[in-house]
BABARO-684436 format. One record per residue (C-alpha): residue in three letters; x, y, z. Coordinates in steps of 0.1 Angstrom, whole numbers, padded with zeros to 4 digits, always signed. Layout:
ALAXYZ;...
This chain:
MET+0000+0000+0000;PRO+0027+0025+0006;LYS+0036+0023-0031;ILE+0001+0032-0041;ALA+0001+0062-0018;THR+0035+0073-0033;ILE+0022+0070-0068;LYS-0010+0090-0059;MET+0012+0117-0043;LYS+0034+0120-0075;MET+0003+0122-0097;LEU-0012+0149-0075;LYS+0020+0169-0076;LYS+0022+0167-0114;SER-0015+0177-0119;ALA-0016+0204-0092;GLY+0004+0231-0111;PHE+0005+0248-0145;THR+0032+0244-0171;LEU+0053+0273-0183;ILE+0037+0272-0217;GLU+0002+0274-0202;LEU+0012+0305-0181;LEU+0028+0322-0212;VAL-0003+0316-0233;VAL-0026+0330-0206;THR-0004+0360-0200;SER-0002+0368-0237;LEU-0039+0366-0241;THR-0044+0388-0211;VAL-0020+0414-0225;ILE-0037+0414-0259;ILE-0071+0418-0243;MET-0058+0447-0221;LEU-0042+0464-0251;ALA-0075+0462-0270;VAL-0095+0476-0241;THR-0070+0504-0235;SER-0071+0513-0272;ILE-0109+0514-0272;LEU-0109+0536-0241;MET-0083+0560-0254;THR-0102+0564-0287;PHE-0134+0571-0268;LEU-0116+0597-0246;ILE-0100+0615-0276;THR-0133+0615-0295;SER-0151+0628-0264;GLN-0126+0656-0259;LYS-0128+0667-0296;THR-0166+0666-0295;SER-0166+0687-0263;ILE-0144+0714-0278;GLU-0164+0715-0310;GLN-0197+0718-0290;LYS-0182+0746-0270;VAL-0172+0766-0301;LYS-0206+0760-0317;SER-0225+0769-0286;GLU-0205+0801-0279;GLY-0207+0812-0316;GLU-0245+0806-0318;ASN-0250+0825-0286;ALA-0229+0855-0298;LEU-0247+0855-0332;SER-0281+0854-0314;ASN-0271+0884-0292;ILE-0259+0904-0322;GLU-0292+0896-0341;PHE-0312+0907-0310;ILE-0293+0940-0307;LEU-0299+0947-0344;ARG-0335+0937-0344;ASN-0342+0959-0315;ALA-0324+0989-0329;ARG-0341+1021-0340;ARG-0315+1031-0366;LEU-0278+1028-0376;ALA-0255+1053-0360;PRO-0218+1063-0364;SER-0196+1039-0344;LEU-0170+1049-0318;ASP-0144+1058-0344;GLY-0169+1080-0363;ALA-0170+1056-0392;THR-0198+1057-0417;THR-0231+1042-0406;CYS-0234+1020-0438;ASN-0208+1018-0465;ASN-0232+1000-0489;ASP-0202+0980-0504;PRO-0204+0942-0502;ASN-0168+0939-0513;ASN-0155+0960-0484;PRO-0171+0948-0452;MET-0170+0969-0420;THR-0152+0958-0389;SER-0176+0976-0365;LEU-0212+0986-0365;ALA-0232+1010-0343;VAL-0269+1012-0337;GLU-0291+1034-0317;GLY-0316+1016-0295;PHE-0351+1026-0286;ASP-0337+1039-0254;GLY-0316+1064-0273;PHE-0282+1049-0264;ILE-0256+1038-0290;THR-0244+1002-0290;THR-0213+0995-0310;LEU-0204+0959-0321;GLN-0167+0953-0328;THR-0136+0933-0321;TYR-0119+0942-0288;PRO-0092+0941-0274;GLU-0066+0935-0301;GLU-0043+0912-0281;ASN-0071+0887-0272;PRO-0099+0895-0296;LYS-0135+0890-0286;ILE-0168+0902-0299;ALA-0175+0933-0278;SER-0206+0953-0274;TYR-0198+0988-0263;SER-0229+1006-0248;SER-0230+1043-0243;ALA-0255+1036-0215;ILE-0229+1021-0193;ASN-0197+1034-0210;ASP-0182+0999-0209;TYR-0178+0968-0230;TYR-0199+0936-0227;TYR-0182+0906-0243;LEU-0202+0882-0264;THR-0174+0856-0266;SER-0151+0843-0239;ASP-0114+0842-0233;GLU-0113+0805-0242;THR-0122+0812-0279;ASN-0101+0831-0305;LEU-0121+0855-0327;SER-0111+0863-0362;ASN-0127+0880-0392;LEU-0156+0898-0375;GLU-0173+0916-0405;PHE-0205+0934-0411;VAL-0218+0939-0447;CYS-0243+0968-0448;LEU-0265+0973-0479;THR-0292+0999-0483;GLY-0326+0985-0492;GLU-0360+0999-0501;GLU-0380+1022-0478;SER-0349+1032-0457;SER-0342+0996-0447;PHE-0307+0982-0443;TYR-0296+0946-0447;ILE-0268+0938-0422;GLY-0248+0906-0429;ILE-0227+0893-0400;SER-0199+0868-0402;PHE-0170+0857-0379;GLN-0149+0827-0370;LEU-0143+0812-0336;GLN-0115+0788-0327;ILE-0104+0769-0296;GLY-0068+0757-0297;ALA-0039+0768-0318;GLY-0034+0738-0340;GLU-0049+0726-0372;SER-0086+0718-0373;ALA-0078+0681-0375;ASP-0060+0684-0342;ARG-0080+0668-0313;GLU-0075+0699-0291;THR-0086+0724-0318;ALA-0120+0733-0332;GLN-0129+0761-0355;GLU-0162+0772-0370;THR-0175+0801-0392;PHE-0208+0818-0382;GLN-0230+0838-0406;SER-0263+0855-0404;GLY-0282+0885-0417;VAL-0308+0909-0403;THR-0329+0935-0420;LEU-0330+0967-0400;ARG-0356+0994-0406;ASN-0349+1030-0396;ASN-0376+1046-0376;
């Protein structure tokens, strides 16, 4: 009987562990699965970051455009801007960089790019003698332009366009988003 017990002990010892090849196969499969999961997670995070930046630019641009349209729709008439520029140049090939309107309250509101070192869309109101910014410090503004055309019955068509960008890289860069915004409003002088 002692021989049978010895044989059973040897068999138990042999079957109780894993071979080196089995451990290598399991480890390799685990590494491959972890790399695949990490890759999927990183792709999701990068896409999420890009989408978030694009949404921020879009939201801020649409908000600024909406505010500009509101100011123009609630204006009584066009007025000379802070620099005394013409009220409407009537030249679609030479857009204006600022536009001023007189509101029903009698105060002048000027829409322009300000300041030059970190440009934002600024609304300067003579009512408060200060600037109200329609875009934030996070976005970079470029090409704010107003096209003013005279229409029938003393009406004016005001075309608005500008670009907003977050990040300094190319538009394909995951940390950069850029979009152009355009709209138009017909303003009637009262």
